C-alpha positions as CSV (number, residue, x, y, z in Angstrom):
1,M,-0.1,0.1,0.5
2,N,1.7,3.5,-1.1
3,K,1.4,6.3,1.5
4,L,-0.7,8.3,-0.2
5,L,-3.5,5.4,0.6
6,R,-2.3,4.4,4.1
7,L,-2.5,8.8,4.5
8,I,-6.4,8.7,3.2
9,L,-7.2,5.5,5.2
10,V,-6.1,7.7,7.8
11,T,-8.1,10.3,7.6
12,V,-11.3,8.8,7.3
13,F,-11.7,8.4,11.0
14,I,-11.0,12.3,11.9
15,S,-15.0,13.2,12.2
16,I,-14.8,10.8,15.5
17,S,-14.8,13.3,18.2
18,I,-13.9,12.1,21.7
19,V,-10.9,12.5,24.5
20,P,-9.3,10.1,24.3
21,C,-6.8,8.8,26.7
22,T,-4.3,5.5,26.5
23,T,-3.3,3.3,30.1
24,G,-1.7,0.3,31.7
25,V,-1.5,-1.5,34.4
26,V,1.9,-3.3,35.0
27,S,2.9,-6.4,37.7
28,G,5.7,-5.8,39.3
29,K,6.3,-9.3,38.7
30,Y,7.1,-8.4,35.0
31,T,9.1,-5.0,35.6
32,K,13.1,-3.9,35.1
33,D,13.0,-3.4,38.8
34,G,10.2,-5.3,40.5
35,R,8.3,-2.6,41.1
36,P,4.8,-1.7,39.8
37,L,4.0,0.7,36.8
38,I,0.9,2.0,36.6
39,F,0.6,5.3,33.2
40,K,-1.8,7.7,31.2
41,H,-1.2,9.7,28.7
42,R,-4.1,12.2,29.2
43,D,-5.9,13.6,26.7
44,S,-9.1,16.2,26.9
45,S,-10.8,19.0,26.5
46,W,-9.3,20.9,29.7
47,L,-5.3,21.6,28.2
48,D,-4.2,23.0,31.0
49,N,-3.3,20.7,34.0
50,K,-0.8,21.1,37.2
51,V,0.0,19.1,40.1
52,M,-1.4,19.7,43.3
53,Y,-0.6,18.0,47.2
54,I,-3.8,17.1,48.7
55,N,-4.2,16.2,52.3
56,G,-7.2,13.6,52.0
57,E,-9.4,12.3,54.8
58,K,-7.3,9.6,55.7
59,Y,-4.3,10.2,53.2
60,S,-2.2,12.6,51.1
61,F,-1.9,12.3,48.1
62,L,-0.4,14.0,44.6
63,A,-2.4,14.2,41.8
64,I,-2.6,15.7,38.2
65,V,-6.1,18.2,37.6
66,N,-7.1,20.9,35.7
67,S,-6.1,24.0,36.0
68,G,-8.8,25.9,36.5
69,D,-9.9,23.6,39.8
70,A,-8.4,25.8,43.0
71,K,-9.6,23.0,45.3
72,G,-8.6,19.8,43.0
73,D,-12.1,18.9,43.3
74,T,-11.7,16.6,40.4
75,V,-8.9,14.4,40.0
76,W,-7.1,13.1,37.1
77,M,-4.5,10.6,37.8
78,G,-2.6,10.6,41.1
79,T,-1.1,8.2,44.0
80,N,-1.1,8.8,47.7
81,S,0.5,7.9,51.4
82,A,-0.7,4.7,51.1
83,G,1.5,3.5,48.3
84,L,-2.2,3.9,45.8
85,S,-1.8,5.0,42.9
86,I,-5.2,5.0,40.5
87,M,-6.2,6.6,36.4
88,N,-9.0,5.9,33.9
89,S,-9.9,6.0,31.0
90,A,-13.2,7.2,29.9
91,S,-15.0,3.6,28.3
92,Y,-18.0,4.6,25.2
93,N,-19.5,1.3,25.2
94,L,-20.2,1.1,29.0
95,N,-24.0,2.3,29.9
96,V,-24.5,1.5,26.8
97,G,-29.1,1.8,25.6
98,V,-29.1,3.6,29.2
99,V,-31.7,6.6,28.6
100,D,-29.3,10.1,29.5
101,P,-26.9,8.5,31.9
102,A,-24.5,11.3,33.5
103,E,-21.0,9.9,33.0
104,D,-18.6,12.4,34.4
105,D,-17.9,11.9,38.4
106,E,-15.1,9.9,37.3
107,G,-12.4,12.4,38.6
108,V,-15.0,13.2,41.3
109,V,-14.6,9.2,42.4
110,M,-10.5,9.0,42.2
111,R,-10.1,11.9,44.2
112,G,-12.2,10.2,46.8
113,A,-10.2,6.9,47.1
114,L,-7.3,8.4,47.0
115,G,-7.5,10.4,50.4
116,I,-9.1,7.0,51.8
117,C,-7.7,4.1,50.2
118,A,-4.5,2.7,50.7
119,T,-5.6,-1.6,49.0
120,L,-7.7,-2.7,46.2
121,Q,-9.4,-4.2,48.9
122,D,-10.6,-0.9,50.2
123,F,-10.9,0.8,46.7
124,E,-13.5,-2.4,46.1
125,T,-15.5,-1.2,49.4
126,Y,-15.3,2.2,48.6
127,L,-17.4,1.8,45.6
128,D,-19.6,-0.6,46.6
129,T,-20.7,1.4,49.3
130,L,-20.8,4.6,46.4
131,T,-25.1,5.8,46.1
132,K,-26.0,4.0,42.6
133,P,-25.7,5.2,40.0
134,I,-22.5,5.9,40.6
135,S,-22.6,8.4,37.4
136,V,-19.2,7.2,35.9
137,S,-18.4,5.1,32.9
138,A,-14.6,3.9,32.9
139,N,-11.8,1.4,32.7
140,F,-10.0,2.3,36.2
141,G,-6.6,1.2,36.9
142,V,-5.5,0.8,40.1
143,I,-2.2,-0.4,41.9
144,D,-1.2,-0.6,45.4
145,S,2.2,-1.6,48.0
146,Y,1.0,-4.7,48.5
147,G,1.7,-5.6,44.9
148,G,-1.8,-5.6,44.0
149,A,-3.0,-5.0,40.1
150,A,-5.8,-4.6,38.4
151,Y,-9.0,-2.9,36.1
152,Y,-12.0,-2.2,37.1
153,E,-14.3,-1.2,34.4
154,T,-16.8,0.5,36.1
155,D,-19.9,1.8,34.5
156,N,-23.4,3.2,36.5
157,T,-24.2,0.1,38.4
158,G,-21.1,-1.8,39.6
159,Y,-17.9,-2.7,38.1
160,V,-16.1,-6.1,37.1
161,K,-12.1,-6.2,38.4
162,F,-9.3,-7.4,36.4
163,D,-6.8,-8.7,37.7
164,V,-3.5,-8.5,36.3
165,N,-1.5,-10.5,38.5
166,D,-3.5,-12.8,37.6
167,P,-1.5,-15.5,34.6
168,K,-4.9,-15.9,32.7
169,V,-6.4,-12.9,32.9
170,A,-2.6,-11.3,31.7
171,P,-0.5,-13.8,30.9
172,F,2.2,-11.1,30.0
173,G,1.6,-9.0,33.4
174,Y,0.1,-6.0,31.9
175,M,-3.1,-4.8,30.4
176,I,-3.9,-1.9,28.2
177,R,-7.0,0.7,28.3
178,T,-7.7,3.0,25.7
179,N,-12.1,4.1,25.8
180,Y,-13.6,0.9,25.3
181,S,-14.0,-2.1,27.9
182,N,-14.4,-5.6,27.4
183,T,-17.8,-6.1,29.1
184,G,-19.0,-2.7,27.1
185,S,-20.9,-3.2,24.3
186,R,-19.2,-4.9,21.0
187,N,-20.0,-2.4,18.5
188,D,-19.2,0.9,20.4
189,G,-16.4,2.3,22.2
190,Y,-13.2,4.1,20.7
191,G,-9.3,3.8,20.8
192,Y,-9.0,-0.2,19.0
193,I,-6.1,1.1,16.3
194,R,-4.1,3.1,19.7
195,Y,-4.6,0.0,22.2
196,M,-3.4,-2.3,18.6
197,T,-0.3,-0.1,18.9
198,T,0.3,0.7,22.8
199,T,-0.1,-3.0,23.3
200,E,2.5,-4.0,20.2
201,L,5.4,-2.0,22.3
202,F,4.6,-3.3,25.6
203,Y,4.7,-6.9,23.5
204,E,7.9,-6.6,21.7
205,A,9.2,-4.6,25.9
206,E,8.2,-7.7,27.4
207,A,10.6,-9.6,25.2
208,M,13.1,-7.7,25.6
209,D,12.5,-7.4,29.3
210,K,12.5,-3.4,28.8
211,I,9.6,-2.2,30.6
212,S,9.9,0.2,32.3
213,D,8.9,3.5,33.5
214,K,11.2,5.3,30.8
215,F,10.5,2.7,28.4
216,I,6.9,4.9,29.1
217,L,7.5,8.2,29.1
218,I,10.0,8.0,25.8
219,E,8.2,5.4,23.5
220,V,4.4,4.7,24.6
221,S,3.6,8.8,25.3
222,R,5.7,9.1,22.6
223,C,4.5,7.2,19.8
224,L,3.6,8.8,16.8
225,K,2.4,5.7,15.0
226,N,-0.5,4.0,13.5
227,S,-0.2,0.7,14.4
228,L,-3.4,-0.1,11.0
229,T,-1.4,2.1,8.6
230,E,1.5,1.1,10.2
231,I,3.4,4.3,9.3
232,D,6.2,5.4,12.6
233,Y,5.7,9.4,11.9
234,A,9.5,9.2,14.4
235,E,11.3,7.4,11.6
236,D,10.5,9.3,8.3
237,Y,10.5,12.5,9.0
238,P,11.7,16.0,7.0
239,E,14.3,17.7,6.2
240,N,13.4,21.2,8.1
241,G,11.3,22.5,9.9
242,R,11.0,25.1,8.0
243,A,8.3,23.9,5.0
244,P,5.5,22.9,6.1
245,H,4.9,18.9,6.2
246,F,1.6,18.1,7.8
247,V,0.8,14.7,8.9
248,P,-2.8,13.6,10.3
249,G,-2.8,12.9,14.4
250,I,-5.6,10.8,14.2
251,D,-5.7,7.5,15.6
252,L,-2.1,8.5,17.1
253,T,-1.1,8.3,20.5
254,M,0.1,11.6,20.2
255,R,-2.7,13.9,19.3
256,S,-4.0,17.9,19.7
257,S,-6.0,16.9,22.7
258,S,-3.5,15.3,24.7
259,A,-2.6,16.9,27.8
260,S,-0.6,15.2,30.3
261,T,0.9,12.1,31.6
262,F,1.6,10.3,34.2
263,V,3.3,7.3,35.4
264,C,3.5,5.6,38.9
265,K,6.5,3.6,39.6
266,G,4.9,1.7,43.3
267,V,7.0,0.1,45.8
268,K,8.1,-3.5,45.8
269,D,5.6,-5.3,48.4
270,G,7.6,-4.6,52.1
271,E,9.5,-1.9,50.6
272,D,9.7,1.8,52.6
273,L,6.3,3.8,51.4
274,S,7.8,7.0,51.2
275,L,9.8,5.8,48.1
276,N,6.4,6.6,46.1
277,A,7.2,8.2,43.3
278,M,5.3,9.1,40.1
279,W,6.9,10.9,36.6
280,V,4.3,13.9,35.0
281,I,4.5,15.2,31.7
282,L,2.2,18.2,31.3
283,G,0.9,20.6,28.4
284,Y,1.9,18.5,25.8
285,Q,4.2,16.0,25.7
286,L,6.1,16.3,22.5
287,A,7.5,20.1,24.0
288,A,7.4,19.3,27.3
289,P,10.5,17.1,29.9
290,A,9.2,13.9,32.5
291,I,10.2,14.9,35.8
292,P,9.7,12.6,38.5
293,L,7.9,13.8,42.5
294,W,7.7,11.6,45.3
295,V,4.7,11.8,47.8
296,N,7.0,12.1,51.2
297,A,8.1,15.7,50.0
298,G,4.7,16.6,50.7
299,S,3.5,20.3,49.6
300,D,7.0,21.8,48.9
301,L,6.8,21.2,44.6
302,P,8.5,22.2,41.7
303,E,6.9,25.6,41.1
304,I,6.9,24.9,36.9
305,L,4.5,22.3,37.8
306,L,2.7,24.3,40.0
307,G,-0.2,26.7,39.4
308,D,1.0,30.1,39.1
309,E,-1.6,33.7,39.8
310,S,-4.0,32.7,37.4
311,G,-3.7,28.9,38.0
312,N,-1.7,27.4,35.8
313,A,1.6,25.1,35.6
314,P,4.1,27.9,33.7
315,L,5.9,25.2,32.6
316,C,2.2,23.6,30.7
317,S,1.9,27.3,29.5
318,A,5.3,26.7,28.1
319,A,4.6,23.7,26.6
320,L,1.1,24.7,24.7
321,K,2.5,27.2,23.5
322,L,5.2,25.7,21.7
323,K,2.3,23.5,21.0
324,D,0.3,26.1,18.7
325,M,3.4,25.8,16.0
326,I,2.6,22.2,15.8
327,Y,-0.5,22.3,15.1
328,P,-0.5,25.7,13.3
329,I,-4.4,25.1,11.9
330,K,-6.6,26.7,13.9
331,R,-10.1,26.2,11.7
332,G,-12.5,22.8,11.3
333,N,-10.7,20.0,12.0
334,G,-7.3,21.7,10.9
335,N,-5.9,20.8,14.2
336,D,-6.0,17.3,13.3
337,Y,-3.0,18.0,11.3
338,I,0.7,17.5,13.2
339,D,3.1,20.1,11.3
340,L,5.5,17.1,11.5
341,G,8.8,18.9,10.9
342,K,8.5,21.5,14.2
343,V,8.1,17.9,16.0
344,L,11.2,16.0,13.9
345,N,13.5,17.2,11.3
346,D,16.8,15.9,9.2
347,E,18.7,19.4,11.0
348,G,17.9,18.1,15.2
349,T,16.0,21.0,15.6
350,G,12.7,19.9,16.4
351,I,10.8,21.2,18.8
352,Y,10.8,17.3,20.5
353,Q,14.5,17.3,19.3
354,T,15.3,19.6,21.4
355,I,13.3,18.9,24.3
356,R,15.0,15.4,24.2
357,P,18.7,16.7,26.1
358,I,16.4,18.3,28.8
359,E,14.8,15.5,29.8
360,D,18.3,13.0,29.3
361,E,19.4,15.9,32.0
362,I,17.3,15.1,33.8
363,F,16.9,11.5,34.1
364,R,20.5,11.4,34.9
365,K,19.9,13.1,37.5
366,S,17.1,11.6,39.0
367,E,18.6,8.3,38.7
368,L,21.0,9.7,41.1
369,V,18.4,10.2,43.7
370,F,16.4,7.1,42.5
371,D,19.1,5.4,43.8
372,K,20.0,7.4,47.1
373,L,16.7,6.8,48.6
374,Y,16.5,2.9,47.5
375,T,19.7,2.7,49.3
376,H,19.7,5.1,52.2
377,G,16.1,5.7,53.1
378,F,14.0,8.2,51.9
379,D,15.6,11.6,52.5
380,K,13.7,14.8,52.2
381,T,16.8,17.1,52.3
382,T,17.9,15.0,48.9
383,V,14.3,15.6,46.9
384,T,14.5,19.7,48.3
385,Q,17.4,19.6,46.2
386,F,16.4,18.4,43.2
387,Y,13.2,19.7,42.5
388,N,14.8,23.8,43.5
389,W,17.5,22.0,40.4
390,V,14.9,21.1,38.1
391,D,12.6,24.9,38.5
392,E,16.0,26.3,37.7
393,F,17.7,24.1,34.9
394,V,14.4,23.8,33.3
395,K,13.0,27.7,33.6
396,N,16.8,28.8,32.5
397,S,17.1,25.8,29.0
398,Y,13.2,27.1,27.9
399,R,14.9,30.9,28.1
400,V,17.6,29.8,26.4
401,K,16.8,26.3,23.9
402,F,13.1,28.6,23.2
403,G,13.1,32.0,24.7
404,L,10.1,31.0,27.0
405,E,10.4,32.8,30.2
406,L,8.8,30.0,33.0
């Protein structure tokens, strides 16, 4: 099949308008370091995201919320001081046939769970006790500090659990969910192509024993491949970014609605809960670096991830300004088209190509921090010093590389 025909096939799906997320849960039995992983590549109509530290009813937690949410009343992914982490993907094939179903309380449910739940059993009890209808249509992914890892396909009346530690359910130790549920209506839902793309990435990574937080951050969340057309734009980009080179972004993991990424590296069973950590990418994944955070460090977080006087996180705002260069067409379905040369090009001047060395230095520094904490135990001073360095390093990098003040 020639390239033009492949592009035409991709554009067939442009009329579909949803807010697609790509998510996954990985058992610690199958990761490189034995720690479970949970991730969410968030797509949303609300592109301004920030990080918040919230004191819940029983546990404190770190969460990604919409910038306009001053109190963090609605949480879209997060991890708490008891070692429980949660995220969701909207499911469009649950509650099918229900007249006027209310389905917008996923963020409220997750905020409540982070505040009171320490284990998968706690979460199940929490769901059981919620007043029905629950007003959700979602795949909730959850891990805890006791090795628990599961998905809960949840509609207005209840849920079905998929245990990621059960080899009959997840033979390779991981599960992926996009915007449909296995227990939902067969002919509804979205994200089937993204599911196949992500599953292929995980299948290859598991075979080579390379499933890790960095694998998810770099290869999964920033994926520019369409598994249906077999086009990977990360391997076929233009000579430079000066002349427009548009490609359709529909059915890619990366798209104009991509708003943030969350990857939580949990703790091993019996390991100190203070080592529970999460990575965040705010704004747009091809225009911002990943940064690790620790719940036990409290509210003293990098300033570039927190809401400023406008309520927006400075790093998110900067990433969205760069994103405007990647999606310059604003009319009609124009924002479905990526100016690929602005992202990647043979000259190495693309926005993502400029971001990667910044992120690599953050990875290098963070590895030293992780090693120290895993060896000697949690030390807030070490984390605070790292946060201070991240703030200054990222601010200076965006000033020098992009002329942007954070």
